KELOTI-248713 format. One record per residue (C-alpha): residue in one letter; x, y, z. Coordinates in steps of 0.25 Angstrom, whole numbers, m for minus. Layout:
residues N
+----+-------+-------+-------+
| aa |    c1 |    c2 |    c3 |
+----+-------+-------+-------+
|  A |     X |     Y |     Z |
...
+----+-------+-------+-------+
This chain:
residues 382
+----+-------+-------+-------+
| aa |    c1 |    c2 |    c3 |
+----+-------+-------+-------+
|  M |  m166 |   m19 |   m47 |
|  M |  m156 |   m24 |   m57 |
|  K |  m150 |   m34 |   m46 |
|  S |  m164 |   m38 |   m43 |
|  V |  m167 |   m42 |   m57 |
|  F |  m154 |   m49 |   m59 |
|  T |  m156 |   m57 |   m46 |
|  K |  m170 |   m61 |   m51 |
|  K |  m164 |   m66 |   m64 |
|  M |  m153 |   m73 |   m57 |
|  N |  m163 |   m80 |   m48 |
|  V |  m171 |   m84 |   m60 |
|  F |  m159 |   m89 |   m67 |
|  V |  m155 |   m97 |   m55 |
|  I |  m169 |  m103 |   m54 |
|  I |  m168 |  m107 |   m68 |
|  V |  m155 |  m114 |   m67 |
|  I |  m159 |  m121 |   m54 |
|  G |  m171 |  m126 |   m62 |
|  I |  m163 |  m131 |   m73 |
|  L |  m153 |  m138 |   m64 |
|  S |  m165 |  m144 |   m56 |
|  M |  m171 |  m149 |   m69 |
|  A |  m158 |  m155 |   m73 |
|  D |  m157 |  m162 |   m59 |
|  V |  m171 |  m168 |   m61 |
|  N |  m168 |  m173 |   m75 |
|  A |  m155 |  m179 |   m69 |
|  Q |  m163 |  m187 |   m59 |
|  K |  m173 |  m193 |   m68 |
|  P |  m173 |  m208 |   m68 |
|  I |  m166 |  m215 |   m79 |
|  R |  m179 |  m220 |   m85 |
|  E |  m184 |  m206 |   m87 |
|  I |  m172 |  m201 |   m94 |
|  L |  m172 |  m213 |  m103 |
|  E |  m187 |  m211 |  m106 |
|  K |  m185 |  m196 |  m109 |
|  N |  m172 |  m197 |  m117 |
|  Y |  m173 |  m211 |  m124 |
|  P |  m187 |  m212 |  m129 |
|  A |  m184 |  m222 |  m140 |
|  N |  m183 |  m234 |  m131 |
|  T |  m169 |  m238 |  m136 |
|  V |  m163 |  m236 |  m122 |
|  Y |  m167 |  m243 |  m109 |
|  I |  m160 |  m241 |   m96 |
|  G |  m164 |  m251 |   m85 |
|  A |  m159 |  m258 |   m72 |
|  T |  m160 |  m272 |   m66 |
|  S |  m166 |  m276 |   m52 |
|  M |  m172 |  m288 |   m46 |
|  Y |  m185 |  m293 |   m40 |
|  S |  m181 |  m291 |   m26 |
|  K |  m179 |  m276 |   m29 |
|  I |  m193 |  m273 |   m33 |
|  G |  m199 |  m263 |   m24 |
|  T |  m186 |  m258 |   m18 |
|  K |  m179 |  m245 |   m21 |
|  E |  m170 |  m252 |   m32 |
|  S |  m183 |  m255 |   m40 |
|  K |  m188 |  m241 |   m38 |
|  I |  m175 |  m236 |   m44 |
|  L |  m177 |  m247 |   m55 |
|  A |  m191 |  m242 |   m58 |
|  R |  m187 |  m227 |   m57 |
|  E |  m175 |  m227 |   m66 |
|  F |  m177 |  m238 |   m76 |
|  S |  m187 |  m241 |   m87 |
|  Y |  m180 |  m254 |   m90 |
|  T |  m177 |  m266 |   m80 |
|  T |  m171 |  m279 |   m80 |
|  P |  m174 |  m288 |   m68 |
|  A |  m161 |  m295 |   m64 |
|  N |  m165 |  m310 |   m62 |
|  D |  m180 |  m311 |   m60 |
|  F |  m183 |  m316 |   m74 |
|  K |  m172 |  m326 |   m74 |
|  Q |  m173 |  m341 |   m75 |
|  G |  m167 |  m343 |   m62 |
|  Y |  m179 |  m337 |   m55 |
|  V |  m190 |  m338 |   m65 |
|  H |  m189 |  m353 |   m69 |
|  P |  m177 |  m359 |   m60 |
|  N |  m181 |  m373 |   m63 |
|  L |  m191 |  m381 |   m71 |
|  N |  m202 |  m380 |   m60 |
|  T |  m201 |  m365 |   m55 |
|  W |  m206 |  m352 |   m61 |
|  R |  m205 |  m339 |   m54 |
|  W |  m210 |  m326 |   m61 |
|  E |  m214 |  m317 |   m49 |
|  R |  m201 |  m309 |   m50 |
|  S |  m201 |  m307 |   m65 |
|  D |  m216 |  m303 |   m65 |
|  A |  m213 |  m293 |   m54 |
|  W |  m203 |  m286 |   m64 |
|  I |  m213 |  m285 |   m75 |
|  K |  m222 |  m279 |   m65 |
|  F |  m211 |  m269 |   m60 |
|  A |  m208 |  m265 |   m74 |
|  K |  m222 |  m262 |   m78 |
|  K |  m224 |  m254 |   m65 |
|  H |  m212 |  m245 |   m68 |
|  K |  m213 |  m245 |   m83 |
|  Q |  m200 |  m252 |   m86 |
|  V |  m196 |  m262 |   m97 |
|  V |  m189 |  m275 |   m93 |
|  R |  m178 |  m284 |   m99 |
|  I |  m181 |  m298 |   m94 |
|  H |  m168 |  m304 |   m89 |
|  G |  m172 |  m318 |   m89 |
|  P |  m162 |  m324 |   m99 |
|  I |  m157 |  m338 |  m100 |
|  S |  m143 |  m337 |   m94 |
|  P |  m134 |  m341 |   m83 |
|  Q |  m143 |  m334 |   m73 |
|  C |  m152 |  m346 |   m71 |
|  S |  m157 |  m355 |   m60 |
|  R |  m148 |  m365 |   m51 |
|  W |  m157 |  m376 |   m57 |
|  A |  m153 |  m373 |   m71 |
|  K |  m139 |  m373 |   m67 |
|  D |  m139 |  m386 |   m60 |
|  D |  m130 |  m396 |   m67 |
|  S |  m142 |  m407 |   m66 |
|  R |  m150 |  m399 |   m76 |
|  T |  m153 |  m406 |   m89 |
|  I |  m153 |  m399 |  m102 |
|  P |  m168 |  m402 |  m104 |
|  E |  m171 |  m395 |   m90 |
|  L |  m163 |  m383 |   m94 |
|  E |  m169 |  m381 |  m107 |
|  Q |  m183 |  m383 |  m101 |
|  N |  m181 |  m373 |   m90 |
|  M |  m174 |  m363 |   m99 |
|  T |  m186 |  m364 |  m110 |
|  E |  m197 |  m363 |   m99 |
|  Y |  m190 |  m351 |   m93 |
|  M |  m188 |  m343 |  m105 |
|  S |  m201 |  m346 |  m112 |
|  A |  m209 |  m342 |   m99 |
|  L |  m201 |  m330 |   m97 |
|  C |  m203 |  m325 |  m111 |
|  R |  m218 |  m328 |  m111 |
|  R |  m221 |  m322 |   m98 |
|  Y |  m215 |  m308 |  m101 |
|  N |  m216 |  m308 |  m117 |
|  N |  m228 |  m299 |  m116 |
|  E |  m224 |  m290 |  m105 |
|  E |  m222 |  m276 |  m111 |
|  V |  m212 |  m272 |  m100 |
|  V |  m202 |  m283 |  m105 |
|  L |  m194 |  m278 |  m117 |
|  W |  m182 |  m288 |  m116 |
|  M |  m178 |  m302 |  m112 |
|  D |  m164 |  m307 |  m110 |
|  V |  m164 |  m321 |  m116 |
|  I |  m150 |  m325 |  m113 |
|  N |  m140 |  m320 |  m104 |
|  E |  m125 |  m322 |  m102 |
|  T |  m124 |  m333 |  m112 |
|  V |  m109 |  m330 |  m116 |
|  S |   m97 |  m331 |  m107 |
|  R |   m87 |  m320 |  m107 |
|  D |   m78 |  m328 |  m116 |
|  G |   m88 |  m329 |  m127 |
|  T |   m92 |  m343 |  m124 |
|  W |  m106 |  m348 |  m121 |
|  K |  m109 |  m348 |  m106 |
|  T |  m111 |  m363 |  m102 |
|  A |  m117 |  m372 |   m92 |
|  R |  m108 |  m377 |   m81 |
|  S |  m108 |  m388 |   m71 |
|  G |  m108 |  m385 |   m56 |
|  D |  m113 |  m372 |   m49 |
|  D |  m109 |  m361 |   m59 |
|  S |  m118 |  m349 |   m57 |
|  W |  m114 |  m343 |   m71 |
|  E |  m116 |  m356 |   m79 |
|  L |  m127 |  m356 |   m90 |
|  P |  m134 |  m370 |   m89 |
|  W |  m143 |  m367 |  m101 |
|  E |  m131 |  m369 |  m110 |
|  A |  m131 |  m384 |  m107 |
|  I |  m144 |  m385 |  m116 |
|  G |  m134 |  m385 |  m128 |
|  Y |  m130 |  m378 |  m140 |
|  V |  m134 |  m376 |  m155 |
|  K |  m123 |  m376 |  m165 |
|  V |  m122 |  m363 |  m173 |
|  D |  m114 |  m358 |  m186 |
|  E |  m101 |  m354 |  m181 |
|  I |   m98 |  m346 |  m194 |
|  K |  m111 |  m338 |  m193 |
|  Y |  m110 |  m336 |  m178 |
|  P |   m95 |  m337 |  m175 |
|  Y |   m96 |  m333 |  m160 |
|  L |  m106 |  m343 |  m155 |
|  D |   m96 |  m355 |  m154 |
|  G |  m104 |  m363 |  m164 |
|  Q |  m116 |  m364 |  m154 |
|  V |  m127 |  m357 |  m146 |
|  P |  m133 |  m362 |  m133 |
|  I |  m147 |  m368 |  m135 |
|  Y |  m152 |  m360 |  m123 |
|  I |  m149 |  m347 |  m130 |
|  I |  m156 |  m351 |  m142 |
|  K |  m168 |  m357 |  m134 |
|  A |  m169 |  m344 |  m126 |
|  F |  m170 |  m335 |  m138 |
|  E |  m180 |  m345 |  m145 |
|  I |  m189 |  m344 |  m133 |
|  A |  m188 |  m329 |  m131 |
|  T |  m190 |  m326 |  m146 |
|  K |  m203 |  m334 |  m146 |
|  E |  m208 |  m331 |  m132 |
|  A |  m203 |  m317 |  m129 |
|  S |  m207 |  m311 |  m143 |
|  N |  m210 |  m297 |  m137 |
|  K |  m197 |  m296 |  m130 |
|  K |  m183 |  m292 |  m134 |
|  L |  m173 |  m303 |  m132 |
|  V |  m159 |  m300 |  m126 |
|  I |  m146 |  m308 |  m125 |
|  N |  m139 |  m303 |  m112 |
|  Q |  m124 |  m305 |  m110 |
|  H |  m114 |  m302 |  m100 |
|  G |   m99 |  m299 |  m101 |
|  S |   m91 |  m289 |  m107 |
|  M |   m91 |  m284 |  m122 |
|  S |   m82 |  m295 |  m126 |
|  P |   m83 |  m300 |  m140 |
|  L |   m83 |  m314 |  m135 |
|  I |   m96 |  m312 |  m129 |
|  W |  m103 |  m303 |  m138 |
|  N |   m99 |  m309 |  m152 |
|  K |  m106 |  m322 |  m146 |
|  I |  m118 |  m314 |  m142 |
|  K |  m119 |  m307 |  m156 |
|  D |  m118 |  m321 |  m163 |
|  L |  m129 |  m326 |  m154 |
|  V |  m138 |  m315 |  m158 |
|  R |  m136 |  m318 |  m172 |
|  Y |  m138 |  m333 |  m170 |
|  L |  m151 |  m331 |  m162 |
|  R |  m157 |  m322 |  m172 |
|  D |  m153 |  m331 |  m184 |
|  E |  m160 |  m342 |  m177 |
|  G |  m173 |  m333 |  m176 |
|  Y |  m172 |  m329 |  m162 |
|  R |  m174 |  m315 |  m157 |
|  V |  m162 |  m307 |  m150 |
|  D |  m166 |  m292 |  m148 |
|  G |  m154 |  m287 |  m139 |
|  I |  m142 |  m291 |  m132 |
|  G |  m138 |  m287 |  m118 |
|  W |  m125 |  m285 |  m110 |
|  Q |  m123 |  m286 |   m95 |
|  A |  m115 |  m274 |   m92 |
|  H |  m109 |  m279 |   m79 |
|  I |   m96 |  m272 |   m78 |
|  S |   m86 |  m278 |   m68 |
|  Y |   m75 |  m270 |   m63 |
|  G |   m62 |  m277 |   m59 |
|  R |   m64 |  m289 |   m68 |
|  D |   m54 |  m294 |   m78 |
|  V |   m63 |  m290 |   m90 |
|  E |   m57 |  m278 |   m97 |
|  W |   m70 |  m273 |  m102 |
|  E |   m77 |  m273 |   m88 |
|  S |   m71 |  m261 |   m81 |
|  P |   m75 |  m247 |   m77 |
|  E |   m71 |  m242 |   m91 |
|  V |   m81 |  m250 |  m100 |
|  S |   m76 |  m251 |  m114 |
|  I |   m89 |  m247 |  m120 |
|  Q |   m87 |  m248 |  m135 |
|  P |   m89 |  m263 |  m136 |
|  L |  m102 |  m261 |  m129 |
|  K |  m106 |  m251 |  m139 |
|  D |  m102 |  m260 |  m150 |
|  L |  m111 |  m271 |  m145 |
|  I |  m123 |  m262 |  m144 |
|  A |  m120 |  m257 |  m158 |
|  W |  m120 |  m272 |  m163 |
|  S |  m133 |  m275 |  m155 |
|  H |  m140 |  m263 |  m162 |
|  N |  m135 |  m267 |  m175 |
|  N |  m140 |  m281 |  m174 |
|  E |  m154 |  m276 |  m169 |
|  L |  m152 |  m279 |  m154 |
|  E |  m154 |  m271 |  m142 |
|  F |  m143 |  m269 |  m133 |
|  H |  m145 |  m271 |  m118 |
|  V |  m135 |  m267 |  m106 |
|  T |  m142 |  m277 |   m97 |
|  E |  m134 |  m278 |   m84 |
|  C |  m125 |  m266 |   m81 |
|  N |  m118 |  m265 |   m68 |
|  I |  m104 |  m264 |   m63 |
|  H |   m97 |  m274 |   m54 |
|  V |   m85 |  m268 |   m46 |
|  P |   m76 |  m274 |   m35 |
|  V |   m80 |  m270 |   m21 |
|  M |   m65 |  m267 |   m18 |
|  D |   m63 |  m259 |   m31 |
|  P |   m77 |  m254 |   m36 |
|  G |   m72 |  m243 |   m45 |
|  T |   m76 |  m229 |   m45 |
|  E |   m90 |  m222 |   m47 |
|  E |   m84 |  m216 |   m60 |
|  Q |   m80 |  m230 |   m65 |
|  H |   m94 |  m235 |   m62 |
|  I |  m100 |  m223 |   m69 |
|  A |   m91 |  m225 |   m81 |
|  T |   m94 |  m240 |   m82 |
|  Y |  m109 |  m238 |   m82 |
|  M |  m110 |  m226 |   m91 |
|  N |  m101 |  m232 |  m101 |
|  I |  m111 |  m243 |  m103 |
|  F |  m123 |  m234 |  m101 |
|  N |  m118 |  m223 |  m111 |
|  A |  m115 |  m234 |  m122 |
|  V |  m129 |  m239 |  m121 |
|  L |  m135 |  m225 |  m123 |
|  E |  m125 |  m222 |  m134 |
|  M |  m130 |  m234 |  m142 |
|  R |  m145 |  m232 |  m140 |
|  N |  m147 |  m226 |  m154 |
|  S |  m144 |  m239 |  m161 |
|  G |  m153 |  m248 |  m154 |
|  V |  m159 |  m251 |  m140 |
|  V |  m150 |  m251 |  m128 |
|  T |  m153 |  m254 |  m114 |
|  F |  m145 |  m252 |  m101 |
|  N |  m148 |  m260 |   m88 |
|  L |  m142 |  m259 |   m75 |
|  W |  m140 |  m272 |   m68 |
|  N |  m139 |  m265 |   m54 |
|  I |  m146 |  m253 |   m49 |
|  K |  m138 |  m252 |   m37 |
|  D |  m124 |  m255 |   m32 |
|  V |  m124 |  m269 |   m26 |
|  P |  m114 |  m280 |   m22 |
|  H |  m111 |  m290 |   m33 |
|  Y |  m122 |  m301 |   m32 |
|  K |  m111 |  m312 |   m32 |
|  N |   m97 |  m306 |   m31 |
|  K |   m96 |  m299 |   m17 |
|  S |   m83 |  m292 |   m21 |
|  K |   m90 |  m284 |   m31 |
|  L |  m101 |  m273 |   m31 |
|  V |  m111 |  m269 |   m42 |
|  I |  m111 |  m254 |   m46 |
|  A |  m124 |  m248 |   m51 |
|  P |  m130 |  m234 |   m53 |
|  W |  m136 |  m234 |   m39 |
|  D |  m129 |  m237 |   m26 |
|  A |  m132 |  m247 |   m16 |
|  K |  m142 |  m238 |    m9 |
|  L |  m149 |  m235 |   m23 |
|  K |  m143 |  m221 |   m24 |
|  P |  m140 |  m217 |   m38 |
|  K |  m126 |  m216 |   m42 |
|  A |  m118 |  m208 |   m52 |
|  I |  m120 |  m220 |   m62 |
|  Y |  m135 |  m217 |   m62 |
|  F |  m134 |  m202 |   m64 |
|  E |  m124 |  m204 |   m75 |
|  M |  m134 |  m214 |   m82 |
|  Q |  m145 |  m203 |   m81 |
|  K |  m135 |  m193 |   m87 |
|  A |  m132 |  m202 |   m98 |
|  L |  m146 |  m204 |  m102 |
|  S |  m150 |  m190 |  m101 |
|  E |  m138 |  m185 |  m110 |
|  S |  m138 |  m196 |  m120 |
|  G |  m153 |  m195 |  m121 |
|  Q |  m151 |  m180 |  m125 |
|  E |  m143 |  m185 |  m137 |
|  N |  m156 |  m192 |  m143 |
+----+-------+-------+-------+
């Protein structure tokens, strides 16, 4: 009799334990957006990902919709597609993303900045300054007006990759240079070198014009400066002075973004598997102290095909950045955006691979589960 009672109690205990473990497993499998909604209700943290128009309706877009409440279409809002010359307008891709976001209850950061990612027409050496200025003005004005009243759009990237890695303004170049910035040819405005010591005494007119248009025509959106490169002071001191200058001139700047493309094997000390994270935290703190949101806009890892590194290194790189973002959430708005959902060959350099939280067959990897875990554990500290 005693044995029977003991056995029954043990069975009940086992059932309870199994139930608890099952619930833990269920919670662990919740999509990132559900964990975020439950644990971070103040809308100070946004976790998102990027895809492209050709992926709408595929398995990749289903993951995008299931896992993320925030999305950034890669190239479908850019000048190179929407308004590639003075006579062409194409809105079907960008409009499709607005429809997608509404359907899946997502918010959008429009990645349609004035940047080196522009049309071949704009980069043609025969373009005159009036032609460039007309095309840029038409494009930015139309983009702002078309989406200013769309509630799913929270942010707009106004400029992108305007500062080179050595801290100089990115320039227009002759010939077929895919990374030139033709808009720079429009000219410069002189600025006070004492007041803005890192601007080299001048600011490109296209930057001022882009923010003038966006401040006026995108009054309902938050305006972002997006920048690539490492945490080098050469880059970010210039961006900081640019923010000060634009605000002093009466233009609105609401956030800065950093393209967190980490390249293994490059001769850049900061870009390695072990990311030195303190400079990133310092930049986020500066942003929040200056009433700016901070956006990690394009996070992925580029690795050599012949020496891709280990899964542990990939996890460490992603999670160093991801955890820094979560850690800094209490001082202001932070966002984290994946530039790739799945592993793919590098779009240009065939000797490299791009590492993401899902593998090439869209199976979630350890990176994804570590992100889930970090969101759950960090949220419990709120």
